[in-house]
C-alpha positions in Angstrom: 87.8 8.9 52.8 90.7 9.6 50.5 89.9 6.6 48.3 86.2 7.7 48.1 87.2 11.2 46.9 89.6 9.8 44.4 87.1 7.3 43.1 84.4 10.1 42.7 87.0 12.3 40.9 87.9 9.5 38.5 84.3 8.7 37.8 83.2 12.3 37.1 86.3 13.1 35.0 86.1 9.9 33.0 82.3 10.5 32.4 82.9 14.0 31.2 85.9 12.9 29.0 84.0 10.0 27.6 81.1 12.3 26.8 83.3 14.9 25.1 85.3 12.2 23.2 82.1 10.5 22.2 80.7 13.7 20.7 84.0 14.3 18.9 84.1 10.8 17.6 80.5 11.0 16.2 81.4 14.3 14.5 84.5 12.8 13.0 82.6 9.7 12.0 79.9 11.6 10.1 82.6 13.9 8.5 84.8 11.0 7.3 81.7 9.0 6.3 80.6 11.8 4.0 84.0 12.0 2.3 84.3 8.2 2.2 81.0 8.1 0.3 82.3 10.8 -2.1 85.6 9.0 -2.7 83.7 5.7 -3.2 81.4 7.4 -5.8 84.4 8.8 -7.7 86.0 5.3 -7.7 82.8 3.7 -9.1 82.5 6.4 -11.7 86.1 5.8 -12.7 85.4 2.1 -13.1 82.3 2.9 -15.1 84.1 5.3 -17.5 87.3 3.2 -17.8 85.5 0.7 -20.1 86.5 -2.3 -18.0 82.9 -3.5 -17.5 81.1 -2.0 -20.5 82.5 -4.1 -23.4 80.3 -7.1 -22.5 78.9 -6.4 -19.1 76.9 -9.6 -19.0 79.9 -11.8 -19.5 82.8 -9.8 -17.9 85.6 -12.0 -16.8 85.9 -11.7 -13.0 89.7 -12.1 -13.1 89.9 -9.1 -15.4 87.8 -7.0 -13.2 89.5 -8.1 -10.0 92.9 -7.0 -11.5 91.7 -3.4 -11.4 89.9 -3.4 -8.0 91.3 -3.4 -4.5 90.8 -7.0 -3.2 89.4 -5.6 0.0 86.8 -3.6 -1.9 83.5 -5.3 -2.7 81.7 -4.1 -5.9 78.4 -5.3 -7.5 77.9 -5.1 -11.2 74.3 -5.4 -12.3 72.8 -5.3 -15.8 69.1 -4.4 -16.0 66.9 -4.6 -19.0 63.3 -3.4 -18.9 63.4 -3.3 -15.1 64.6 -6.9 -14.7 68.1 -8.0 -13.7 69.7 -10.1 -16.5 73.2 -10.2 -15.1 74.7 -9.8 -11.6 78.3 -10.2 -10.5 80.0 -9.6 -7.2 83.7 -8.8 -7.7 86.6 -7.4 -5.8 86.3 -9.3 -2.5 86.2 -13.0 -1.7 82.7 -13.0 -0.1 79.5 -12.7 -2.1 76.2 -11.2 -1.3 72.9 -10.7 -3.1 71.6 -7.2 -3.9 67.9 -6.9 -2.7 65.4 -6.3 -5.5 64.0 -3.2 -3.7 67.4 -1.6 -3.8 67.6 -2.1 -7.6 64.0 -0.8 -8.0 64.9 2.3 -5.9 67.9 3.0 -8.0 66.0 2.8 -11.3 63.4 5.3 -10.2 65.8 7.7 -8.4 66.7 11.2 -9.6 69.8 11.4 -11.7 71.6 13.4 -9.0 71.1 10.7 -6.4 74.0 8.4 -5.7 72.9 6.5 -2.6 70.1 4.0 -2.0 69.9 2.7 1.5 73.5 1.9 2.4 74.5 1.3 -1.3 76.5 3.9 -3.3 75.9 3.5 -7.1 76.5 5.0 -10.5 74.5 4.2 -13.7 75.6 3.9 -17.4 73.3 3.3 -20.4 74.3 0.3 -22.6 72.9 -0.8 -26.0 69.6 -2.6 -26.4 68.0 -0.5 -23.6 70.2 -2.1 -21.0 71.4 -0.2 -17.9 74.7 -0.9 -16.2 74.6 -0.4 -12.4 77.9 -0.4 -10.5 77.3 -0.3 -6.8 78.9 -1.1 -3.5 77.7 -1.5 0.1 79.3 1.4 2.0 78.5 -0.3 5.3 80.2 -3.5 4.2 83.3 -1.6 3.1 83.6 0.8 6.0 82.6 -1.6 8.8 84.3 -4.8 8.0 84.8 -7.0 11.1 88.5 -6.5 11.3 88.2 -2.7 11.1 85.3 -2.6 13.5 87.2 -4.9 16.0 90.3 -2.8 15.7 88.3 0.4 16.4 86.7 -1.1 19.5 90.0 -2.3 20.8 91.6 1.1 20.3 88.7 2.8 22.0 88.8 0.4 25.0 92.6 0.8 25.2 92.3 4.5 25.1 89.7 4.5 27.9 91.8 2.2 30.0 94.9 4.3 29.6 93.0 7.5 30.4 91.5 5.9 33.5 95.0 4.9 34.7 96.4 8.3 34.0 93.5 10.2 35.7 93.7 7.8 38.7 97.4 8.6 39.1 96.8 12.3 38.7 93.9 12.3 41.1 96.3 11.9 44.0 97.7 15.4 43.3 94.4 17.0 42.3 92.4 15.9 45.3 95.2 16.3 47.8 94.3 19.9 48.8 90.7 19.1 49.4 91.6 16.0 51.4 94.0 18.0 53.5 91.3 20.6 54.2 88.8 18.0 55.2 91.4 16.3 57.5 92.3 19.6 59.1 88.6 20.3 59.7 88.1 16.9 61.3 91.3 17.2 63.3 90.2 20.6 64.6 86.9 19.2 65.8 88.6 16.3 67.4 91.3 18.4 69.0 88.9 21.1 70.1 86.6 18.6 71.7 89.5 17.0 73.7 90.8 20.3 74.8 87.4 21.5 76.0 86.6 18.2 77.7 89.3 18.6 80.5 88.5 22.2 81.6 84.7 21.5 81.4 85.2 18.5 83.7 87.2 20.6 86.1 84.6 23.3 86.1 81.8 20.8 86.8 83.7 19.1 89.7 84.7 22.4 91.3 81.2 23.8 91.0 79.8 20.7 92.7 82.4 20.9 95.4 81.6 24.6 95.9 77.9 23.8 96.2 78.7 21.2 98.8 80.8 23.6 100.8 78.1 26.2 100.6 75.5 23.8 102.0 77.8 23.1 104.9 78.6 26.8 105.4 75.0 28.0 105.3 73.8 25.1 107.5 75.6 26.8 110.4 74.2 30.1 111.6 77.2 32.0 113.0 75.3 35.3 113.3 71.6 35.2 113.8 71.2 38.8 112.6 72.6 38.1 109.1 70.0 37.0 106.5 71.8 33.9 105.4 68.8 32.4 103.6 68.8 35.0 100.8 72.6 34.8 100.5 72.4 31.0 100.3 69.8 31.2 97.6 71.8 33.5 95.4 75.0 31.4 96.1 73.2 28.2 95.1 71.6 29.8 92.0 74.9 30.8 90.5 76.5 27.5 91.2 73.6 25.6 89.7 73.9 27.8 86.6 77.7 26.9 86.4 76.9 23.2 86.6 74.0 23.4 84.1 76.1 25.3 81.5 79.1 23.0 82.0 76.9 20.0 81.5 75.4 21.5 78.4 78.9 22.2 77.0 80.0 18.7 77.9 77.0 17.2 75.9 78.1 19.4 73.0 81.7 18.0 73.2 80.4 14.4 73.4 78.3 14.9 70.3 81.3 16.5 68.5 83.5 13.6 69.4 80.8 11.2 68.3 80.3 12.9 65.0 84.1 13.1 64.4 84.5 9.4 65.1 81.6 8.4 62.8 82.7 10.6 59.9 86.2 9.2 60.1 84.7 6.1 58.4 86.4 3.8 60.8 83.6 1.3 60.7 82.9 -0.5 63.9 82.2 -4.2 64.0 79.1 -5.1 61.9 77.0 -8.2 62.5 73.7 -9.5 61.5 71.2 -7.6 63.8 67.5 -7.6 64.1 66.3 -4.2 63.0 62.8 -5.0 64.2 64.1 -5.5 67.8 66.2 -2.3 67.7 63.2 -0.2 66.5 60.9 -1.8 69.1 63.4 -1.3 71.9 63.9 2.4 71.1 60.2 3.0 70.5 59.4 1.6 74.0 62.1 3.7 75.5 60.4 6.9 74.3 56.9 5.9 75.0 57.0 7.4 78.5 58.5 10.6 77.2 55.7 11.0 74.7 53.1 10.2 77.4 54.4 12.9 79.7 54.1 15.4 76.9 50.6 14.4 76.1 51.4 13.1 72.6 49.5 10.4 70.8 52.4 7.9 70.3 52.3 4.7 68.3 54.6 2.4 66.4 54.0 -0.3 63.7 57.0 -2.7 63.4 57.2 -5.5 60.9 58.8 -8.7 62.4 61.9 -10.6 61.4 63.6 -7.7 59.6 67.4 -7.9 59.8 70.4 -6.0 58.4 74.1 -6.1 58.6 75.3 -3.3 60.8 76.4 -2.0 64.2 73.6 -2.4 66.8 74.6 0.6 69.0 74.8 3.0 66.0 71.5 1.8 64.6 69.8 2.3 68.0 71.3 5.8 68.2 69.9 6.6 64.7 66.4 5.5 65.7 66.6 7.4 69.0 67.6 10.6 67.2 64.7 10.5 64.8 62.1 9.6 67.5 63.5 12.2 70.0 63.5 14.8 67.3 59.8 14.0 66.4 58.7 14.2 70.0 60.6 17.4 70.7 58.9 19.2 67.8 55.4 17.8 68.3 53.0 19.8 70.6 50.5 18.4 73.1 47.8 16.2 71.5 50.0 15.8 68.4 50.8 12.5 66.8 54.2 10.6 66.5 54.2 7.4 64.5 57.2 5.1 63.9 57.0 2.5 61.2 59.3 -0.3 60.0 58.3 -2.1 56.9 59.8 -4.1 54.0 58.8 -3.4 50.4 60.4 -6.0 48.0 64.1 -5.5 48.4 63.9 -2.3 50.4 63.6 -1.8 54.1 62.0 1.5 55.2 62.2 3.1 58.6 59.7 6.0 58.8 59.2 8.4 61.7 56.5 11.0 61.2 55.0 13.7 63.4 52.3 16.4 63.3 54.5 19.1 64.6 55.2 22.6 63.3 57.0 21.2 60.2 60.0 22.4 58.4 60.0 25.3 55.9 61.0 24.8 52.3 64.0 27.0 52.9 65.3 25.0 55.9 64.5 21.5 54.5 67.7 21.2 52.3 69.9 22.1 55.2 68.6 20.1 58.2 71.2 17.4 58.0 74.1 19.9 58.1 76.1 20.3 61.3 75.0 23.0 63.7 72.1 24.0 61.4 68.9 24.8 63.3 65.6 25.8 61.7 64.1 29.1 62.7 61.3 27.4 64.6 63.9 25.8 66.9 66.4 28.6 67.4 65.5 29.1 71.0 65.7 25.5 71.9 68.7 23.9 73.7 69.5 21.8 70.6 73.0 22.0 69.1 71.9 21.1 65.6 74.0 18.0 65.6 71.5 15.2 66.0 70.4 14.9 62.4 74.0 15.3 61.2 74.9 12.3 63.3 71.9 10.4 62.0 72.9 11.0 58.4 76.5 10.0 59.1 75.3 6.7 60.7 72.9 6.0 57.8 75.7 6.6 55.2 78.0 4.2 57.2 75.3 1.5 56.7 74.8 2.2 53.0 71.4 3.6 53.8 69.7 6.8 52.5 68.0 9.2 54.9 65.6 11.9 53.6 63.0 14.2 54.9 59.8 15.8 53.6 57.6 18.3 55.4 54.4 20.3 55.1 54.7 23.3 57.5 52.1 23.2 60.2 50.9 19.7 59.2 53.3 16.9 59.0 57.0 16.0 58.9 58.3 12.6 57.7 61.8 11.2 58.1 62.6 8.1 56.0 65.6 5.8 56.2 65.9 3.4 53.3 68.3 0.4 53.9 
């Protein structure tokens, strides 16, 4: 349980931090990209105005140009006459690339205030003989060189790794109060159940002994003038009530102990079991119960469906769902249990045509001790569906319910 809470805390915290840092990174990226473009433009204009490339732009010595340019910075020098490129040089960096013709055409027809075409930043200067000098650079090439990009990725990954380690270490202290509260709650349920179990057993045994003594006592008529029959009836009625209530409380304690054991996540031995056989066995078990209540009862079970789980717990899950359906279905109603496999999913479906569950109650039916209004007067403790959910979660299954009040209720377990 503690590891699950810490894992969820780390996942949620890291997701939020990654989202926030991602937004900040994007904001900084666009901010610095804007100023990078502005600085690049100023640098190109400085080169254009310095006269380094204007003396004889078609025949500039590359060594001379390189002496004034950062060797990591890639600059293209293009001379255009009557819309045609008559000279093109790539200086500043070791690699070479060709400027697409559409970029040159876009630059020639652009407004004088423009300084960017696609990913290229440029500046223009008029030369003699109707020639135009275009000095440009690929901003993507200069700002996202492989070494820089790799270093950024490595720094980001390192930062995420360090944050994950730190948050995981801190999660022990952050989640400690919540874990303690949950452990106290479970310990209370367990302790209370054990404490109640002993006196309940004693009450039940004594009540049964008292009932036996009463039968012996009233079987002998010491005084024929005393109406012993009525006295015996009252005596037995109260004793039967004691036994009945003690048995009810004992069932409650047993369910509390069961729920506490299941939620402790101490997984019992799991093996490969036949889910088809489990469903069929439990469906047959409740067939007579449905018959006595006058319910139209049916089941459709696909063969050879197996899962990895605990057979006793799976049978208990199935029994809870079928029993719940029969309990809330009136005479002449329908209860149908279905087991089927759809691609990689195994579906266990129990549906009935009972009173249904209201939209207000539906989100809470798997909570402990919760009972919908329609069943408040029943003898149910509101623990059955909570136990079913706990068993489903222990088997990595998902249990859900949907209902149309007055028409149909469907419980579905997806393995």
